[in-house]
C-alpha positions in Angstrom: 26.6 -2.7 -10.1 28.3 -0.4 -8.2 30.2 1.4 -10.9 27.2 1.1 -13.2 25.0 2.7 -10.6 27.9 5.5 -10.3 28.3 6.6 -14.1 24.5 6.7 -14.0 24.2 9.2 -11.3 27.7 11.3 -12.9 25.6 11.6 -16.5 22.8 12.4 -14.3 24.5 15.2 -12.4 26.3 16.5 -16.1 22.8 16.9 -17.7 21.3 18.5 -14.5 24.3 21.2 -15.1 23.4 21.4 -18.7 19.7 22.1 -17.6 20.5 24.9 -15.1 23.1 26.8 -17.2 20.3 26.6 -20.0 18.1 27.4 -17.4 20.6 30.5 -16.1 21.0 31.9 -19.4 17.4 32.1 -20.3 16.4 34.0 -17.0 19.1 36.2 -17.1 19.4 37.4 -21.5 17.4 40.8 -21.3 14.1 41.3 -23.7 15.5 42.1 -27.1 13.9 44.9 -29.1 12.4 43.3 -31.8 12.7 45.6 -35.0 9.8 47.1 -36.6 9.2 48.3 -40.1 5.5 50.3 -41.5 6.3 48.7 -45.2 9.2 46.1 -46.7 8.4 42.6 -47.6 5.2 41.1 -48.9 3.7 38.8 -46.5 1.8 35.4 -47.6 0.3 33.7 -44.9 0.5 29.9 -45.0 -2.5 27.7 -43.4 -2.4 23.9 -43.1 -5.6 22.7 -42.6 -7.3 19.1 -42.1 -10.7 19.3 -41.3 -10.6 22.1 -39.5 -14.2 23.7 -39.5 -14.1 24.3 -36.0 -11.4 27.2 -36.1 -10.4 27.9 -40.1 -13.4 30.8 -40.5 -11.9 33.0 -37.2 -8.5 32.2 -38.7 -9.0 33.5 -41.7 -10.8 36.9 -40.6 -8.0 37.4 -37.9 -5.3 37.4 -40.3 -7.5 39.4 -42.9 -8.3 41.7 -40.1 -4.8 42.0 -38.6 -3.0 42.2 -41.7 -5.5 43.6 -44.6 -2.4 44.0 -47.2 -1.6 40.4 -47.1 -2.5 37.3 -49.0 -3.6 34.4 -47.3 -3.8 30.8 -48.7 -5.6 28.2 -47.2 -3.7 24.3 -47.6 -6.3 22.1 -47.3 -5.2 18.8 -47.1 -8.4 16.8 -48.4 -9.9 17.8 -45.4 -14.0 15.7 -45.2 -15.9 18.1 -43.0 -16.6 21.9 -44.2 -13.3 23.4 -44.2 -13.2 23.5 -47.8 -16.7 25.0 -48.2 -16.0 27.6 -45.8 -12.6 28.7 -47.0 -14.1 28.8 -50.4 -16.5 31.3 -49.3 -14.4 33.2 -48.3 -12.3 32.9 -51.4 -15.1 34.1 -53.4 -16.0 37.4 -51.4 -11.8 38.4 -51.1 -9.6 38.2 -53.5 -6.6 37.6 -51.2 -7.9 34.3 -49.6 -6.5 31.7 -52.0 -7.4 27.4 -51.4 -5.1 25.7 -52.6 -6.5 21.6 -51.8 -4.6 18.4 -52.1 -5.7 14.9 -52.9 -5.1 11.8 -52.7 -2.7 9.7 -52.6 -0.5 12.6 -51.9 -2.8 14.4 -49.3 -2.3 13.6 -45.3 1.2 12.4 -45.2 2.3 14.8 -42.9 2.3 18.7 -42.2 5.5 19.0 -43.9 5.0 17.6 -47.2 1.8 19.9 -47.2 3.8 22.8 -46.6 6.6 22.0 -49.3 3.8 21.2 -52.2 2.2 24.4 -51.8 5.3 26.7 -51.3 6.2 24.9 -55.0 2.9 25.7 -56.0 2.7 29.0 -55.2 6.3 29.6 -56.4 5.3 28.4 -60.0 2.4 31.1 -60.1 2.3 34.2 -62.2 1.7 35.8 -59.4 5.2 35.1 -57.7 6.9 34.1 -61.2 9.3 36.7 -62.0 9.0 38.4 -58.6 11.9 39.7 -56.5 11.6 36.6 -53.8 13.7 38.1 -51.4 10.9 40.4 -50.7 8.2 37.9 -50.4 8.1 36.1 -46.7 5.8 33.0 -46.0 4.1 32.7 -42.6 3.1 29.6 -41.3 0.0 29.8 -38.8 -2.1 26.6 -37.7 -5.3 26.5 -38.2 -6.3 28.0 -34.5 -3.4 30.6 -34.9 -4.2 34.2 -33.8 -2.0 37.1 -34.2 -2.1 40.5 -32.9 -1.2 43.9 -34.2 2.8 44.2 -33.2 3.0 41.1 -35.3 3.6 41.9 -39.1 5.7 45.1 -38.2 7.7 42.4 -36.5 7.8 40.2 -39.7 9.0 43.2 -41.6 11.3 44.7 -39.5 13.2 41.4 -39.0 13.4 40.3 -42.8 14.6 43.9 -43.6 18.1 42.8 -42.6 19.2 40.4 -45.8 21.2 37.8 -43.5 17.4 36.6 -42.1 16.0 34.1 -43.8 13.4 32.4 -41.1 11.5 34.5 -37.5 9.7 32.7 -35.2 6.7 34.5 -33.4 6.4 34.0 -29.8 4.1 30.8 -29.6 1.6 31.1 -26.8 -1.8 29.1 -25.5 -4.9 30.5 -25.2 -6.8 29.5 -21.5 -9.8 28.0 -23.5 -11.4 24.9 -23.9 -11.8 23.2 -20.6 -15.0 22.7 -18.7 -15.8 25.0 -15.8 -16.2 23.7 -12.5 -14.1 20.8 -10.4 -14.8 18.7 -14.0 -12.2 21.1 -16.2 -9.7 21.3 -13.0 -7.2 18.8 -14.9 -8.2 20.7 -18.6 -7.2 24.2 -16.8 -4.1 22.8 -15.3 -2.8 21.7 -19.2 -3.7 24.8 -20.2 -1.9 26.5 -17.6 1.4 24.9 -17.6 1.4 24.4 -21.6 1.3 28.7 -21.8 3.8 28.5 -19.1 6.7 26.3 -20.7 5.9 28.1 -24.2 6.5 31.4 -22.0 9.9 29.8 -20.6 10.7 29.0 -24.5 10.3 32.4 -25.1 13.1 33.5 -22.8 15.1 30.1 -23.7 14.9 31.8 -27.3 16.7 34.6 -26.1 19.7 33.2 -25.1 19.5 31.8 -28.5 20.3 34.8 -30.4 23.4 35.1 -29.2 24.3 32.5 -31.8 22.0 34.1 -34.1 19.5 30.9 -34.2 16.0 30.6 -32.9 14.5 27.6 -33.0 11.5 27.4 -35.1 8.8 25.8 -33.5 5.5 26.0 -36.2 2.9 28.4 -35.6 4.1 31.7 -36.4 7.0 30.5 -38.2 8.3 33.0 -41.2 10.6 31.8 -44.3 11.8 34.1 -46.8 10.8 33.0 -50.6 14.2 33.3 -52.0 15.7 30.7 -49.3 12.6 28.7 -50.1 13.2 28.8 -54.0 16.8 28.2 -53.5 16.0 25.0 -51.7 13.6 23.7 -54.2 15.4 24.5 -57.0 18.1 22.2 -55.2 16.1 19.3 -54.3 16.1 20.2 -50.6 13.2 20.1 -48.8 12.6 23.3 -46.5 10.3 21.2 -44.4 12.1 17.6 -43.9 10.0 14.6 -44.0 10.2 14.1 -39.9 7.2 14.3 -37.0 9.5 18.0 -35.9 9.4 19.3 -39.2 9.2 22.9 -37.8 12.7 21.8 -35.5 14.4 20.2 -38.4 13.4 23.4 -40.8 15.4 25.9 -38.8 18.3 23.4 -38.8 18.3 23.3 -42.3 18.6 27.1 -42.5 21.8 27.3 -40.4 23.0 24.1 -42.8 22.6 25.8 -46.0 24.4 28.8 -45.6 26.8 30.1 -42.2 25.7 33.4 -43.0 22.0 32.9 -42.5 19.8 34.1 -39.1 17.1 32.5 -37.7 15.0 36.0 -35.9 13.0 36.1 -33.1 9.7 37.8 -32.9 8.4 38.6 -29.2 5.1 39.2 -30.6 2.4 36.5 -29.8 1.2 34.2 -31.7 -1.7 32.6 -29.6 -3.5 28.7 -30.4 -5.3 26.2 -28.6 -3.7 24.4 -26.0 -4.8 20.4 -25.1 -7.2 19.9 -21.9 -7.6 16.0 -22.2 -4.3 14.2 -21.2 -4.3 11.2 -23.5 -4.0 14.0 -26.1 -1.6 15.9 -24.8 0.4 12.0 -24.7 0.0 11.6 -28.3 1.1 15.2 -29.2 4.3 15.3 -27.3 5.0 11.6 -28.0 4.7 12.9 -31.9 7.1 16.2 -31.0 9.2 13.3 -29.2 9.8 11.1 -31.7 10.2 13.8 -34.6 13.1 15.0 -32.4 14.4 11.5 -32.2 14.0 11.4 -36.2 16.6 14.3 -36.2 19.6 12.3 -34.8 20.8 12.6 -38.7 22.1 15.7 -38.7 24.3 15.5 -35.7 27.4 15.0 -37.7 26.7 18.0 -40.1 25.7 20.5 -37.1 29.8 19.6 -36.2 31.0 19.5 -39.8 29.4 22.6 -41.0 30.8 25.9 -40.0 28.4 27.7 -37.4 28.5 29.8 -34.3 29.6 27.1 -31.4 26.3 28.3 -29.4 23.8 26.8 -32.2 25.8 24.1 -32.4 25.7 23.1 -28.8 21.9 24.3 -28.3 21.0 22.8 -31.6 22.8 19.1 -30.1 21.6 19.7 -26.6 17.5 19.4 -28.2 18.2 16.8 -30.5 19.9 14.5 -28.1 17.4 15.5 -25.4 15.1 12.0 -26.1 18.0 9.8 -25.8 19.7 11.6 -22.6 16.1 11.6 -20.7 16.7 7.5 -20.5 19.3 8.4 -18.2 16.6 10.1 -15.9 14.2 7.4 -16.9 17.1 5.1 -15.7 18.3 6.9 -12.7 14.4 6.6 -11.3 13.8 3.4 -12.3 16.7 2.3 -10.1 15.9 4.1 -6.7 13.7 1.2 -5.6 16.3 -1.6 -6.7 18.6 0.3 -4.8 16.4 0.6 -1.6 16.0 -3.6 -2.3 20.0 -4.4 -2.8 21.3 -2.0 -0.8 23.6 -1.3 -4.0 24.7 2.6 -4.1 26.0 5.4 -6.7 27.6 8.1 -6.5 28.0 9.4 -3.3 27.4 13.0 -2.5 27.8 15.3 0.8 24.6 16.5 2.6 24.8 20.0 1.4 25.1 18.6 -2.0 21.8 16.9 -2.0 19.9 20.1 -0.2 21.4 22.3 -3.4 20.4 19.6 -5.9 16.7 19.5 -4.3 17.1 23.7 -3.5 18.2 25.2 -6.9 15.3 23.5 -9.2 12.3 24.9 -6.7 14.5 28.3 -7.3 14.3 28.3 -10.8 10.6 27.3 -10.6 9.9 30.1 -8.5 11.9 32.4 -10.6 9.8 31.3 -13.8 6.2 31.3 -11.4 6.7 35.0 -10.4 7.8 36.2 -14.0 4.7 34.4 -15.6 2.5 35.9 -12.8 3.6 39.5 -13.7 3.5 38.7 -17.2 -0.2 37.8 -17.2 -1.5 39.8 -14.3 -2.5 36.7 -12.5 -3.0 37.4 -8.4 -0.6 35.7 -6.3 -2.0 32.8 -5.7 -0.8 31.9 -9.1 2.2 31.4 -7.8 1.6 28.4 -5.4 -0.6 27.2 -7.9 2.1 27.0 -10.3 4.6 25.1 -8.1 2.1 22.6 -6.8 0.8 21.8 -10.7 4.7 22.0 -12.6 5.7 18.5 -11.3 2.3 17.0 -12.5 2.6 18.7 -15.5 6.5 17.4 -15.4 5.4 13.4 -14.8 3.1 14.0 -18.1 5.5 14.9 -20.4 7.4 11.8 -19.1 4.5 9.6 -19.7 5.0 10.7 -23.5 8.1 9.1 -23.9 7.5 5.3 -23.9 5.1 5.9 -26.3 7.6 7.6 -28.5 10.6 5.4 -28.0 7.9 2.4 -29.2 6.3 4.1 -32.4 10.2 5.1 -33.4 11.5 1.4 -32.8 8.5 -0.3 -34.4 8.9 2.2 -37.2 6.1 3.8 -36.8 5.9 7.1 -38.4 1.6 7.9 -38.4 1.2 11.6 -38.2 -0.8 12.4 -35.0 -3.0 15.7 -35.3 -4.2 17.2 -32.4 -7.8 18.1 -31.9 -9.5 21.1 -31.9 -12.4 22.7 -29.7 -15.3 24.5 -31.4 -14.8 28.2 -32.4 -17.5 28.5 -35.2 -17.7 31.8 -36.2 -17.9 32.4 -39.7 -21.5 33.2 -40.5 -21.6 31.1 -44.3 -23.5 27.6 -44.0 -22.2 25.8 -46.9 -24.9 23.6 -48.9 -22.2 20.6 -49.0 -19.1 20.2 -47.1 -15.9 19.3 -49.2 -17.7 19.8 -52.7 -14.8 18.8 -55.1 -15.4 21.3 -58.4 -12.7 23.5 -58.7 -13.4 27.5 -57.4 -11.5 30.2 -59.7 -9.2 31.1 -56.9 -8.2 27.5 -56.6 -8.2 26.9 -60.4 -5.0 28.8 -60.6 -2.7 26.9 -57.9 -3.6 23.8 -59.5 -1.2 21.1 -59.0 -1.2 20.0 -62.3 
């Protein structure tokens, strides 16, 4: 048993070294200067929506006001609340707003299938048929997404490079939705740490650019229409049928052609965070299970030509749910070691001290940077350091659920819940009316 524990500890040290390397690379890369352009590619926003009446109105308003020349297409996945009626009202008043509605039995399968269907429908429409698709970019927005005025210029600047087939905005979390006072303390901590995590992810994207491939994380994901059309023509779904379709879509870009690049935009894309621990665990379990479903990409990642950094980074991400089992086993074995007296890898005292102080140093680095970026008081630094272990424990809680779902063959798509942001002043007479509006009829699936 001692030999088994020694092997476990050695593997744990190797994983720790990989984590430290990733964090150091992320912390030391300078902020890239995102290219910007006032003109160039045409932008079409795609918003997959399922029962989004709380947020869809504000999102459409934000996109139309911020990028007035862009088209906004809401892909309604058979909502049975007011979502359809709200979007129809927008479409009736604004020719650049379009509703595409999916119906059962095809509806409510997952986000990736809704996007593949919507893109295929739009590419076959009179508006895009015969156009130079290399000059059109589809931007996927969550129904609660918001952008600023810097987003569209960065999209146009990134896609001025003909090698760029995809790009990702810097996804961040709005600090709204948690009750005030002591009752909302746990929810506010979740919101705070979700945005801190996204802040760190933005820095991780910086070192990925050395390999020419940022990861795609969903909200604010951009795809060149010519690439999407080519994938569909080849019978390859741009958004694969996994629960983490955004990351898998980045892998598909790299596998399609080694010269393709995935850009990272420093422009932020704001969205709601989760304030309920149960919902948070279910969401992260879906993400973890989706990563596990990507395991089949590993052979192709190592067979196809691509930058070594991209190959290693994507492989590390795909293997993370499996490698984390080592961490769980290492933590779980501590009580057994105390009861039995079994030892694992023997380390000198200075090494143990270093293994304790190094993670604290990395966490302090991010706490100081995050405080400065958001202009928070100095009290935010100890708050970050105290709440981070709690958040890390919450992240670990999703893993047993993900393993159970994965090995039992459950593939249901958990949809994150929104909190109320009703700003649209239209009160529809009937929810989810089924007759086709002219704005959606030209894009029917028939």
